[in-house]
C-alpha positions in Angstrom: 0.0 0.0 0.0 1.5 3.4 -1.1 -0.8 5.7 0.7 1.1 8.6 2.4 -0.1 10.6 5.4 1.5 13.6 7.1 2.7 13.0 10.6 4.3 16.3 11.4 2.0 19.3 12.2 4.0 21.6 9.9 4.1 19.0 7.1 7.9 18.6 7.4 7.8 14.8 6.9 5.4 12.1 5.9 5.0 8.4 6.5 4.2 5.7 4.0 3.0 2.3 4.9 5.2 -0.6 3.7 4.2 -4.2 3.1 2.3 -5.8 5.9 1.5 -4.5 9.4 5.0 -4.1 10.7 6.4 -0.9 9.4 6.5 2.5 7.7 8.9 4.6 5.6 9.7 8.1 6.6 9.4 10.6 3.7 11.1 14.0 3.4 13.5 13.7 6.3 17.3 14.3 6.2 18.8 12.6 9.2 22.2 14.0 8.6 20.9 17.4 9.9 20.0 18.0 13.5 16.2 17.8 13.5 14.3 20.5 15.4 12.5 19.3 18.5 9.0 19.1 17.0 10.2 17.1 14.0 12.2 14.8 16.2 9.2 14.2 18.5 7.2 13.1 15.4 9.9 10.7 14.3 10.2 9.3 17.8 6.4 8.8 18.0 6.5 6.9 14.7 9.3 4.7 16.1 7.4 4.1 19.3 4.4 2.8 17.5 5.9 0.9 14.5 8.2 -2.2 14.8 10.2 -1.1 11.7 10.9 2.4 10.4 12.8 2.9 7.1 14.5 6.1 6.0 15.9 5.9 2.5 18.5 8.0 0.7 20.4 9.1 3.8 24.0 10.3 3.7 25.3 9.8 7.2 28.8 10.1 8.6 29.5 7.8 11.6 29.3 10.9 13.9 25.9 11.8 12.5 24.6 8.3 12.8 25.6 8.2 16.5 24.2 11.7 17.1 20.8 10.9 15.7 20.6 7.6 17.6 21.7 9.2 20.9 18.6 11.5 20.8 16.5 8.4 21.6 18.6 7.7 24.7 21.8 6.0 25.9 23.5 3.7 23.5 24.6 0.1 24.1 28.3 -0.8 23.5 28.4 -4.3 22.1 30.2 -7.0 24.0 32.2 -8.0 20.9 34.7 -5.2 21.0 36.7 -6.4 18.0 33.9 -5.3 15.7 33.3 -1.8 17.0 34.2 1.1 14.6 37.5 2.7 15.7 36.7 6.2 17.1 33.0 5.4 17.4 32.5 2.5 19.8 28.8 3.0 19.7 28.8 1.6 16.1 29.0 -2.1 15.6 30.4 -3.0 12.1 28.5 -5.8 10.2 30.4 -6.8 7.1 31.9 -9.7 5.1 34.9 -7.5 4.0 38.4 -8.7 4.9 41.3 -6.6 5.9 44.8 -7.0 4.5 45.5 -9.9 6.9 42.4 -11.8 5.8 40.4 -11.0 9.0 36.8 -9.8 8.8 36.5 -6.1 9.6 33.0 -6.7 11.0 30.6 -9.2 12.5 29.4 -11.5 9.7 26.0 -12.4 11.3 24.3 -13.5 8.1 27.0 -15.8 7.1 27.4 -17.5 10.5 24.1 -17.9 12.3 21.3 -16.8 10.0 18.4 -17.5 12.3 15.5 -15.4 13.5 16.4 -13.4 16.7 16.2 -10.2 18.6 19.4 -8.4 19.4 21.2 -9.1 22.7 18.2 -10.7 24.4 20.5 -12.3 26.9 21.1 -9.0 28.7 19.3 -8.1 32.0 17.9 -5.0 30.1 17.9 -6.0 26.4 18.1 -3.2 23.9 15.1 -1.2 23.0 16.0 -1.3 19.4 18.7 -1.0 16.7 19.4 1.4 13.8 21.2 -0.2 10.9 22.7 2.0 8.1 23.7 0.6 4.8 27.1 1.9 3.6 27.7 -0.8 0.9 25.1 -3.2 -0.4 26.0 -6.3 -2.5 24.5 -6.2 -6.0 24.4 -8.9 -8.7 22.9 -8.3 -12.2 21.3 -5.0 -11.0 19.6 -6.6 -8.0 20.5 -5.8 -4.4 21.2 -8.9 -2.3 21.4 -9.5 1.5 17.7 -8.7 2.3 16.6 -8.6 6.0 13.3 -10.0 7.1 11.3 -8.6 10.0 8.5 -10.4 11.9 5.8 -8.6 13.9 5.8 -10.3 17.3 2.9 -8.2 18.6 0.6 -9.2 15.7 1.9 -12.8 16.2 0.8 -12.8 19.9 -2.6 -11.3 19.0 -3.2 -14.1 16.5 -2.6 -16.9 19.1 -5.6 -18.9 20.3 -6.9 -18.0 23.7 -5.8 -21.3 25.3 -2.2 -20.8 24.1 -2.2 -17.2 25.5 -3.4 -18.6 28.8 -0.7 -21.3 28.8 2.0 -18.7 28.2 1.0 -16.4 31.0 3.8 -16.1 33.6 6.2 -18.3 31.6 9.8 -17.1 31.2 12.3 -18.2 28.5 16.0 -18.6 29.4 18.3 -16.7 27.1 22.0 -17.6 26.7 24.5 -15.3 25.0 26.6 -18.0 23.4 23.9 -20.5 22.2 23.8 -19.5 18.5 27.4 -18.3 18.0 29.9 -20.9 19.2 30.7 -23.5 16.6 28.6 -21.8 14.0 29.7 -20.7 10.5 31.2 -22.2 7.5 34.8 -21.6 8.5 36.8 -20.6 11.5 36.9 -16.9 10.8 33.1 -16.7 11.0 33.1 -18.1 14.6 33.0 -15.9 17.7 35.2 -16.9 20.6 33.9 -15.5 23.9 36.3 -14.7 26.7 35.7 -15.9 30.3 35.1 -12.3 31.3 32.4 -12.0 28.6 30.8 -15.1 29.9 30.9 -14.0 33.5 29.5 -10.6 32.6 26.6 -12.1 30.6 25.0 -15.0 32.5 21.8 -16.7 31.4 18.7 -14.5 31.8 15.0 -15.5 32.2 12.6 -13.1 30.4 8.8 -13.2 30.0 7.7 -15.1 26.9 4.9 -12.6 26.7 6.5 -9.2 27.0 4.6 -5.9 27.4 5.8 -3.1 25.0 7.0 -0.2 27.2 5.6 2.5 24.9 2.3 1.0 23.5 1.4 -1.6 26.1 0.8 -4.2 23.4 1.7 -7.8 24.3 4.6 -9.2 22.2 6.1 -12.7 21.9 9.7 -12.5 23.2 11.5 -15.6 22.1 14.7 -16.0 20.1 15.8 -19.2 18.3 19.4 -17.7 18.5 19.5 -17.4 22.3 16.7 -19.3 24.0 17.7 -22.6 25.6 14.6 -23.5 27.5 11.7 -22.3 29.7 12.2 -21.7 33.4 10.9 -24.5 35.6 9.9 -26.7 32.6 11.6 -29.9 31.5 13.2 -29.9 28.0 10.8 -32.4 26.6 8.0 -30.0 27.3 9.7 -26.6 26.6 11.4 -27.5 23.4 8.2 -28.2 21.4 6.5 -25.2 22.9 9.4 -22.9 21.9 9.6 -24.4 18.5 5.9 -23.8 17.9 6.3 -20.1 18.9 9.4 -19.7 16.7 7.4 -21.0 13.7 4.3 -19.0 14.6 6.1 -15.6 14.9 7.6 -15.9 11.5 4.5 -16.9 9.5 4.4 -15.0 6.2 1.5 -12.8 7.2 3.6 -11.3 10.0 6.8 -10.7 7.9 8.2 -7.7 6.0 11.2 -8.3 3.7 13.5 -5.2 3.4 15.4 -5.0 0.1 18.4 -2.8 1.0 19.6 0.2 -0.9 22.8 2.1 -0.2 21.9 4.9 2.2 19.0 3.1 3.9 18.7 3.6 7.7 16.4 0.9 9.2 15.2 1.4 12.7 13.6 -1.6 14.4 12.1 -2.4 17.8 13.6 -5.4 19.6 10.5 -5.9 21.7 7.9 -5.9 18.9 10.1 -7.5 16.1 12.4 -10.3 15.3 14.7 -10.2 12.3 16.6 -12.5 10.0 19.5 -11.6 7.6 19.7 -13.5 4.4 23.0 -14.8 2.9 22.7 -14.9 -0.8 26.0 -13.2 -1.6 29.7 -13.7 -1.0 33.0 -12.0 -1.8 33.9 -10.3 -4.0 30.4 -8.8 -3.5 30.8 -6.6 -0.4 28.4 -5.7 2.4 29.1 -3.0 4.9 26.6 -1.9 7.6 26.9 0.2 10.8 24.6 -0.4 13.7 23.8 1.5 16.8 21.9 -0.1 19.6 19.5 1.7 22.0 19.6 0.7 25.7 16.4 -0.7 26.9 14.5 -1.7 30.1 14.0 -5.0 31.9 11.2 -7.0 30.2 7.9 -7.3 32.0 
């Protein structure tokens, strides 16, 4: 649907619905400039109420990317320090590009784990959301590759039968930082080796499977195939099929938006109300380079 509606009282920007229920595209906004307070409040309102927000044709320096992100609150510094952008530790580099020594310059998530997840769900206070900026996009035969899929976990919860909603009430899933990373990938350079300090600093966490969105109050399914290892107080033979059912339910086609990247896209997503999945349909010499900021969040409830 291509209908456009103004969301700023002065008509500075607009918002256009993108496929499905999950997101919108901002129209007429230049995020390299410092937005006035009224315009920023409108952008923030859109972000609060839509799991995915897309701003195309942006031209951001790392400092501008960080400055815009910081207006939403404090930024998370990722535990994988090797992949932070020098001079801008708030930016996590996602890339398949190799340096002169054959080492990846960024985290190659799509090539290694490639499963539906929410970012850093293993933290006591998982991130509110992420802002991913496309600096280089792989292209073959005129078509951009490396799409990202987003699933609407609020709509998924609302579509559950009443008896399943009742069963999930009060249940907590256990999230482990290392579950989806160790031993993954096609080769050694794609794997992540966690230090003992990283492990000690990020123990397993139990979060509600049905999470309340802090801005809208909507109920969302908060499970992650990447990090969930069980359900608190439930034997594996019972928890595993329940989690598997929820993973499959959340990512049914009617809940999913597929983002086809263009250079200059900034995609902002909500880690409470959305899961995402990177696709790996490219390899070197086709290059992909993305920078991501991550907004600090609150403890799930």
